[in-house]
C-alpha positions in Angstrom: 40.6 -5.9 -9.8 38.1 -5.5 -12.6 36.8 -9.0 -12.0 36.3 -8.2 -8.3 34.3 -5.0 -9.1 32.2 -6.9 -11.7 31.5 -9.7 -9.2 30.6 -7.2 -6.5 28.2 -5.4 -8.9 26.5 -8.6 -9.8 26.1 -9.6 -6.2 24.5 -6.2 -5.4 22.1 -6.5 -8.3 21.1 -10.0 -7.3 20.6 -8.8 -3.7 18.5 -5.9 -4.7 16.2 -8.0 -6.9 15.8 -10.5 -4.0 15.0 -7.7 -1.6 12.6 -6.0 -3.9 10.7 -9.3 -4.3 10.2 -9.7 -0.5 6.9 -11.1 0.5 4.8 -10.3 3.6 4.4 -13.3 5.9 2.8 -13.7 9.3 6.2 -13.2 11.0 6.5 -9.8 9.3 3.2 -8.5 10.8 4.6 -7.2 14.1 7.1 -5.0 12.2 4.3 -3.6 10.0 2.1 -2.6 12.9 2.1 1.2 13.2 1.5 4.2 11.0 2.6 4.5 7.4 2.3 7.8 5.6 2.6 8.9 2.0 0.7 10.1 -1.0 -2.3 8.2 -2.5 -3.0 8.8 -6.2 -6.6 8.9 -7.4 -7.4 7.7 -10.9 -10.6 7.4 -12.7 -10.7 4.5 -15.1 -8.3 5.5 -17.9 -7.2 8.9 -16.3 -5.2 10.4 -13.5 -7.4 12.5 -11.2 -5.0 13.9 -8.5 -3.5 12.8 -5.2 -3.8 13.4 -1.5 -1.7 12.8 1.6 -2.7 9.6 3.4 -1.9 7.5 6.5 -2.4 3.8 6.8 -2.4 2.7 10.5 -2.0 -1.1 10.8 -3.7 -1.8 14.1 -2.8 -5.4 14.9 -0.2 -8.1 14.1 -2.3 -11.1 13.3 -4.8 -12.2 10.6 -7.3 -10.8 9.9 -5.2 -7.6 9.7 -7.1 -4.5 10.9 -6.1 -1.1 9.7 -7.4 2.5 9.3 -6.8 4.5 6.1 -7.0 8.2 6.5 -7.2 10.4 3.4 -6.4 14.0 4.2 -8.0 16.0 1.3 -10.3 14.2 -1.1 -11.2 16.6 -3.9 -15.0 17.1 -4.6 -15.0 15.4 -8.0 -13.2 12.3 -6.6 -15.4 12.2 -3.5 -18.6 12.0 -5.6 -17.1 9.0 -7.5 -16.1 7.3 -4.2 -19.4 8.1 -2.5 -17.6 9.8 0.4 -17.3 13.4 1.7 -14.8 15.8 0.2 -12.0 16.6 2.6 -10.8 14.2 5.3 -12.0 10.7 5.3 -11.2 7.6 7.5 -11.9 4.1 6.2 -11.7 1.1 8.4 -10.1 -2.0 6.9 -11.0 -5.0 9.0 -10.5 -8.2 7.0 -6.9 -8.1 5.8 -5.6 -11.5 4.6 -2.2 -12.6 3.6 -2.0 -13.8 0.0 0.1 -16.3 -1.7 1.8 -13.4 -3.6 3.0 -12.1 -0.3 0.7 -9.1 0.1 -2.0 -8.1 2.6 -5.4 -7.8 0.8 -8.5 -6.1 2.2 -11.9 -6.4 0.5 -15.1 -4.4 0.9 -18.6 -4.1 -0.5 -19.1 -3.8 -4.2 -15.9 -5.7 -5.0 -13.7 -2.9 -3.6 -10.1 -3.8 -2.6 -7.0 -2.4 -1.0 -3.7 -4.2 -1.1 -0.2 -3.6 0.2 3.1 -5.1 -0.7 6.7 -4.6 0.5 8.4 -1.8 -1.4 11.8 -1.8 0.3 13.1 -1.1 3.7 10.4 0.6 5.8 8.3 1.1 2.6 5.0 -0.3 1.4 3.4 0.0 -2.0 -0.4 0.0 -2.1 -3.0 -0.4 -4.9 -6.7 -0.1 -4.6 -9.9 -0.3 -6.6 -13.1 1.4 -5.4 -16.1 1.7 -7.7 -14.7 3.3 -10.8 -11.6 4.8 -9.1 -8.3 3.0 -8.9 -4.9 4.1 -7.8 -1.8 3.5 -5.9 0.2 4.8 -2.9 3.8 4.7 -1.8 4.0 4.7 2.0 6.9 5.0 4.5 6.9 4.0 8.2 6.4 6.9 10.4 
């Protein structure tokens, strides 16, 4: 009985590691289309600067992946670093490419980037870098 429980625990651990390492491929894109919501953390280089509610709407299911990122409440001091308005902002992401690491990667002017990876069932993890501000987000399918 103890051997059976140990074998089951090992199988579950291996399965969870394999699932956590899931890569995004072209066949996954139709399932990613739609709205993902969560919190986006703002960080100045070397410091945490707050967070805001966000929504990532993936608009199509082919490469280049097009999306719209909506930030609900950008604080004044973060907005000035981003070069956007305080409050609600919408950012169009039009050039999403699938990477060999299994992520979707969008680029922008001034070496900006936004990248999403699988974070589990109906979850995406995001990282970004914009000017001197970098951060992350955890998103769930709406």
